[in-house]
C-alpha positions as CSV (number, residue, x, y, z in Angstrom):
1,M,-33.4,72.8,-22.4
2,D,-31.4,74.1,-19.4
3,N,-28.1,73.2,-21.1
4,V,-28.9,74.9,-24.3
5,K,-26.8,78.0,-25.0
6,K,-28.7,81.2,-25.5
7,A,-27.6,84.0,-27.9
8,L,-29.0,87.5,-28.2
9,I,-28.5,89.3,-31.5
10,T,-29.0,93.0,-32.2
11,G,-29.5,93.6,-35.9
12,I,-30.8,90.1,-36.5
13,A,-32.7,91.2,-39.6
14,G,-29.6,92.4,-41.4
15,Q,-27.2,90.5,-43.6
16,D,-24.9,89.5,-40.8
17,G,-27.7,88.8,-38.4
18,S,-29.4,86.4,-40.7
19,Y,-26.3,84.4,-41.4
20,L,-25.3,84.4,-37.7
21,T,-28.8,83.1,-36.8
22,E,-28.4,80.2,-39.2
23,L,-24.9,79.4,-37.9
24,L,-26.0,79.4,-34.2
25,L,-29.2,77.4,-34.9
26,S,-27.0,74.8,-36.7
27,K,-25.0,74.6,-33.5
28,G,-28.0,74.0,-31.3
29,Y,-28.4,77.5,-29.8
30,E,-31.6,79.2,-28.7
31,V,-31.5,82.5,-30.6
32,Y,-33.2,85.7,-29.6
33,G,-33.2,88.6,-31.9
34,I,-34.0,92.3,-31.2
35,I,-36.2,94.0,-33.8
36,R,-37.6,97.5,-33.8
37,W,-41.3,97.9,-33.8
38,D,-42.6,98.7,-37.3
39,S,-46.1,98.5,-38.9
40,I,-44.6,96.4,-41.7
41,F,-42.4,93.3,-41.5
42,T,-38.7,93.9,-42.2
43,T,-37.5,90.4,-41.4
44,Q,-37.3,89.0,-45.0
45,R,-33.7,87.7,-44.5
46,I,-34.8,85.4,-41.6
47,D,-38.3,84.5,-42.7
48,H,-37.0,81.0,-43.8
49,L,-35.9,80.4,-40.2
50,Y,-38.8,81.7,-38.3
51,Q,-41.5,79.5,-36.6
52,D,-44.4,80.4,-34.5
53,P,-43.1,80.5,-30.9
54,H,-46.0,78.2,-29.9
55,I,-44.6,75.3,-31.9
56,K,-42.7,72.9,-29.7
57,G,-39.0,72.9,-30.4
58,T,-38.8,76.4,-31.7
59,R,-35.4,77.9,-31.1
60,L,-35.7,81.4,-32.7
61,F,-37.5,84.1,-30.9
62,L,-37.9,87.8,-32.0
63,K,-38.3,90.5,-29.3
64,H,-39.1,94.1,-29.7
65,G,-36.5,96.6,-28.5
66,D,-34.4,99.5,-29.5
67,L,-30.7,100.5,-29.1
68,T,-31.8,104.0,-28.2
69,D,-34.0,102.8,-25.3
70,S,-32.0,101.6,-22.3
71,A,-35.1,100.2,-20.5
72,S,-35.9,97.8,-23.3
73,I,-32.2,96.6,-23.5
74,I,-32.0,96.0,-19.7
75,K,-35.4,94.2,-19.7
76,L,-34.4,91.9,-22.5
77,I,-31.0,91.0,-21.0
78,T,-32.5,90.4,-17.6
79,E,-35.3,88.2,-18.9
80,I,-33.4,86.2,-21.5
81,K,-30.1,85.8,-19.6
82,P,-28.1,85.1,-22.7
83,D,-24.8,83.4,-22.7
84,E,-23.6,85.4,-25.7
85,I,-24.6,88.8,-27.1
86,Y,-23.7,89.6,-30.7
87,H,-24.1,93.4,-31.2
88,L,-24.6,93.9,-34.9
89,G,-27.3,96.5,-34.8
90,A,-26.4,99.9,-36.2
91,Q,-27.1,102.7,-38.7
92,S,-24.5,101.1,-41.0
93,H,-24.6,103.3,-44.1
94,V,-21.6,105.6,-44.2
95,R,-23.2,108.1,-46.7
96,V,-26.4,108.3,-44.7
97,S,-24.4,109.0,-41.5
98,F,-23.5,112.4,-42.9
99,E,-27.2,113.2,-43.3
100,M,-28.2,111.7,-39.9
101,P,-25.1,112.2,-37.7
102,E,-27.0,112.5,-34.4
103,Y,-29.1,109.4,-35.0
104,T,-26.1,107.5,-36.1
105,V,-24.1,108.3,-33.0
106,N,-27.0,107.7,-30.7
107,T,-27.7,104.3,-32.2
108,N,-24.2,103.1,-32.8
109,A,-22.1,104.6,-30.1
110,L,-24.5,105.0,-27.2
111,G,-26.4,101.8,-28.2
112,T,-23.2,99.9,-27.5
113,L,-22.7,101.6,-24.2
114,R,-26.3,100.8,-23.2
115,I,-25.8,97.1,-23.8
116,L,-22.5,97.0,-21.9
117,E,-24.0,98.9,-19.0
118,A,-26.9,96.4,-18.9
119,I,-24.4,93.5,-18.8
120,R,-22.5,95.2,-16.0
121,I,-25.7,95.8,-14.0
122,S,-27.0,92.2,-14.6
123,K,-23.7,90.7,-13.2
124,L,-24.3,87.8,-15.6
125,P,-21.3,86.0,-17.2
126,I,-22.3,87.2,-20.7
127,K,-19.8,87.1,-23.6
128,F,-20.2,90.3,-25.7
129,Y,-19.2,90.8,-29.3
130,M,-19.0,94.3,-30.8
131,A,-19.2,94.7,-34.6
132,A,-16.5,97.3,-35.3
133,S,-15.6,98.5,-38.8
134,S,-12.6,99.0,-41.0
135,E,-14.0,102.6,-41.6
136,M,-12.4,103.5,-38.2
137,F,-9.0,103.5,-39.8
138,G,-9.9,106.1,-42.4
139,G,-7.7,104.5,-45.1
140,I,-4.3,105.3,-43.5
141,N,-1.2,103.0,-43.2
142,S,-2.5,100.2,-45.4
143,P,-2.7,97.4,-44.7
144,Q,-4.2,98.0,-41.3
145,N,-4.0,95.6,-38.3
146,E,-5.1,95.7,-34.7
147,N,-2.3,98.1,-33.8
148,T,-3.0,100.7,-36.6
149,P,-4.2,104.1,-35.2
150,F,-7.8,105.1,-36.0
151,C,-8.5,108.1,-38.2
152,P,-12.3,108.1,-38.7
153,K,-13.6,110.2,-41.6
154,S,-17.4,109.9,-41.2
155,P,-20.0,110.1,-38.4
156,Y,-20.4,106.4,-38.8
157,A,-16.7,105.7,-38.3
158,C,-16.6,108.0,-35.3
159,S,-19.5,106.2,-33.7
160,K,-17.7,102.8,-34.3
161,V,-14.5,104.1,-32.7
162,F,-16.5,105.0,-29.6
163,G,-18.1,101.5,-29.6
164,Y,-14.7,99.9,-30.0
165,D,-13.1,101.9,-27.2
166,I,-16.0,101.5,-24.8
167,T,-16.0,97.8,-25.4
168,K,-12.3,97.6,-24.4
169,L,-12.9,99.9,-21.4
170,Y,-15.7,97.6,-20.0
171,R,-13.4,94.6,-20.6
172,E,-10.6,96.1,-18.7
173,A,-12.5,98.0,-16.0
174,Y,-15.2,95.4,-15.1
175,G,-13.8,92.1,-16.3
176,I,-16.5,91.5,-18.9
177,F,-15.8,89.1,-21.7
178,A,-16.1,91.9,-24.4
179,A,-14.5,91.5,-27.8
180,N,-14.3,93.6,-31.0
181,G,-14.3,92.3,-34.5
182,I,-12.9,94.9,-37.0
183,F,-14.6,93.6,-40.1
184,Y,-13.7,94.8,-43.6
185,N,-16.4,95.0,-46.3
186,H,-18.2,91.7,-46.5
187,E,-20.8,91.1,-49.0
188,S,-23.3,88.5,-50.1
189,P,-26.6,88.1,-52.0
190,R,-28.3,89.4,-48.8
191,R,-26.4,92.7,-48.8
192,G,-28.7,95.8,-48.6
193,D,-29.6,97.3,-52.0
194,T,-28.0,100.7,-51.2
195,F,-24.5,99.2,-50.6
196,V,-22.3,99.5,-53.7
197,T,-21.6,95.9,-54.5
198,K,-25.2,94.9,-54.2
199,K,-26.2,98.1,-56.1
200,I,-24.0,97.0,-58.9
201,T,-25.1,93.3,-59.1
202,R,-28.7,94.1,-58.7
203,G,-28.4,96.9,-61.3
204,I,-26.8,94.5,-63.8
205,A,-29.7,92.0,-63.3
206,R,-32.3,94.8,-63.8
207,I,-30.5,95.9,-67.0
208,K,-30.4,92.4,-68.3
209,A,-34.1,92.0,-67.5
210,G,-35.0,95.2,-69.4
211,L,-36.2,97.0,-66.3
212,D,-33.4,99.7,-66.2
213,K,-31.1,101.3,-68.6
214,K,-28.6,103.0,-66.3
215,L,-26.8,102.5,-63.0
216,Y,-25.9,105.6,-61.0
217,L,-22.8,105.5,-58.8
218,G,-20.4,107.8,-57.0
219,N,-16.6,107.4,-56.5
220,L,-15.4,104.6,-58.7
221,D,-11.7,104.9,-57.6
222,A,-12.4,104.0,-53.9
223,K,-10.6,100.7,-53.1
224,R,-12.0,98.2,-50.6
225,D,-11.1,94.8,-49.1
226,W,-14.2,92.8,-50.0
227,G,-14.9,89.4,-48.6
228,F,-17.8,86.9,-48.4
229,A,-20.2,87.4,-45.5
230,P,-20.7,83.8,-44.3
231,E,-17.0,83.4,-43.9
232,Y,-16.9,86.5,-41.7
233,I,-19.7,85.2,-39.6
234,E,-17.7,82.1,-38.8
235,A,-14.9,84.3,-37.6
236,M,-17.4,86.3,-35.5
237,Y,-18.5,83.1,-33.7
238,S,-15.0,82.0,-33.2
239,I,-14.0,85.2,-31.5
240,L,-16.5,84.5,-28.7
241,Q,-15.3,81.0,-28.3
242,Q,-11.8,82.0,-27.4
243,P,-10.5,81.5,-23.8
244,K,-10.0,85.2,-23.4
245,P,-11.7,88.3,-25.0
246,D,-9.6,90.0,-27.7
247,D,-9.9,92.2,-30.8
248,F,-9.4,90.9,-34.3
249,V,-9.1,92.3,-37.8
250,I,-11.0,90.2,-40.3
251,A,-10.2,90.8,-44.0
252,T,-9.0,89.1,-47.2
253,G,-5.8,91.1,-47.5
254,E,-6.7,92.1,-51.1
255,S,-8.1,95.3,-52.4
256,C,-10.2,96.2,-55.4
257,S,-11.6,99.5,-56.7
258,V,-15.3,100.0,-57.4
259,K,-14.3,100.4,-61.0
260,G,-12.5,97.0,-60.9
261,F,-15.6,95.4,-59.4
262,L,-17.7,96.9,-62.1
263,E,-15.4,95.6,-64.8
264,K,-15.5,92.0,-63.4
265,A,-19.3,92.1,-62.8
266,F,-20.3,93.5,-66.2
267,D,-17.9,91.1,-68.0
268,Y,-19.3,88.1,-66.2
269,A,-22.9,89.1,-66.9
270,G,-22.1,89.4,-70.6
271,L,-22.8,93.1,-70.8
272,G,-19.4,94.2,-71.9
273,D,-18.1,97.7,-71.1
274,Y,-19.7,99.1,-68.0
275,Q,-19.2,102.6,-69.2
276,Q,-22.2,102.2,-71.6
277,Y,-24.5,101.8,-68.5
278,V,-22.9,103.6,-65.6
279,E,-23.3,107.3,-64.9
280,I,-21.8,109.3,-62.0
281,D,-24.0,111.1,-59.6
282,P,-22.2,113.6,-57.3
283,Y,-24.8,112.9,-54.6
284,Y,-23.1,109.6,-53.9
285,Y,-19.7,111.2,-53.1
286,R,-19.0,111.4,-49.4
287,P,-18.0,114.8,-47.9
288,S,-14.9,113.1,-46.6
289,E,-13.7,110.1,-48.7
290,V,-11.8,107.0,-47.6
291,N,-9.7,106.0,-50.6
292,V,-8.1,102.7,-49.7
293,L,-8.9,100.0,-47.1
294,I,-6.9,96.8,-46.9
295,G,-6.8,94.6,-43.8
296,D,-4.1,92.4,-42.3
297,S,-5.8,89.5,-40.6
298,S,-2.6,87.7,-39.6
299,K,-3.7,87.6,-35.9
300,A,-7.0,85.9,-36.8
301,K,-5.1,83.3,-38.9
302,E,-2.8,82.6,-36.0
303,K,-5.3,82.6,-33.1
304,L,-8.6,81.7,-34.8
305,G,-7.3,79.6,-37.6
306,W,-9.3,81.8,-40.0
307,K,-8.5,82.7,-43.6
308,S,-10.8,83.8,-46.3
309,K,-11.6,81.5,-49.3
310,I,-13.5,83.9,-51.6
311,N,-11.9,86.7,-53.6
312,F,-13.7,89.7,-55.0
313,N,-13.9,88.2,-58.5
314,E,-15.6,85.1,-57.1
315,L,-17.8,87.3,-54.9
316,A,-19.1,89.2,-57.9
317,K,-20.1,85.9,-59.6
318,I,-21.9,84.6,-56.5
319,M,-23.9,87.8,-56.1
320,I,-24.8,88.1,-59.8
321,D,-26.0,84.5,-60.0
322,A,-28.3,85.2,-57.1
323,D,-29.6,88.5,-58.5
324,F,-30.2,86.9,-61.9
325,R,-32.4,84.3,-60.2
326,K,-34.4,87.0,-58.4
327,Y,-35.3,88.6,-61.7
328,G,-36.2,85.4,-63.5
329,L,-32.9,85.2,-65.5
330,T,-30.7,82.2,-66.1
331,P,-27.5,82.8,-64.1
332,P,-24.1,82.2,-65.8
333,G,-23.7,79.6,-63.0
334,E,-20.0,80.0,-62.2
335,G,-20.8,81.5,-58.8
336,D,-22.9,78.5,-57.9
337,G,-20.1,76.3,-58.9
338,I,-17.6,78.2,-56.7
339,L,-20.0,77.8,-53.7
340,K,-20.3,74.1,-54.2
341,E,-16.5,73.6,-54.6
342,K,-15.4,75.8,-51.6
343,F,-18.3,75.2,-49.3
344,P,-19.5,71.6,-49.8
345,N,-21.1,71.5,-46.3
346,R,-22.9,74.9,-46.2
347,W,-24.7,75.7,-43.0
348,W,-26.6,78.7,-44.6
349,K,-29.4,78.8,-47.1
350,V,-28.3,79.4,-50.7
351,D,-30.0,82.6,-51.9
């Protein structure tokens, strides 16, 4: 087992963490995930991968730790001695960051610093990946690339700008292999229920199942560059396999409004006009709105050989099919067909 690569993942129980775990296990890695202590299990997305650590051949291990606790981070890095660290853990909901700004910054910004400082202290040749965000751009100068100035418009975005900058600083000052991935919105059936795409597809399934009559949303005019999460995870992995650390924008290059996503999703589900079911709740508006985000991933295409395959229309179908199954409904099935056609050799579990 000495030649087996080790990866440490923060945020392993999230959407990206679960897909990344599957990818790394498929490549023969030992994977260690940091989870916060809780009296209930919050690891549903990786339950299909988990085995008792006493079983011979187990390669996934969960460790308690917290991004707000330097001691736990230093202890884990020192004990595990990972070859790669994928830093995905964060308070990742933009709207919530306005309600919990201090916690968001402490977790996201200082959490990144704590990991980088632990790597520096350890003197281990660890490759570090920082999950940055398109929200850092604030919607200016579309499409945005690696040279676009940041203009954060939320505590979440501000925390990510700090994380991005401190990652670059430790790369330049200490020679650490530290890279940033500026990912645009990437969705999947594993997306959290409070994020708008999942809120829409889950709401549609619940309406079809007779459990709900209405779906409550905020700004329908906001435009986002939406991609398919497993594809973005492949880009994440590729970033740490480069000969030198660098920063990359990962995006589809196409934009769709929330209203456009609603129209496609409701039509595909056979519900017709979304306006019969959707009501606007001012609570879901942000104090400072980002109107348009479109990414230019030309650099990733050139250096990583990465280009997205799934557009927002196909994404809606994939997510609706999955949510229909969860509520005992027969899915339209086009989403499943798209997955089989474009990903014949899937490395992740179909949800």
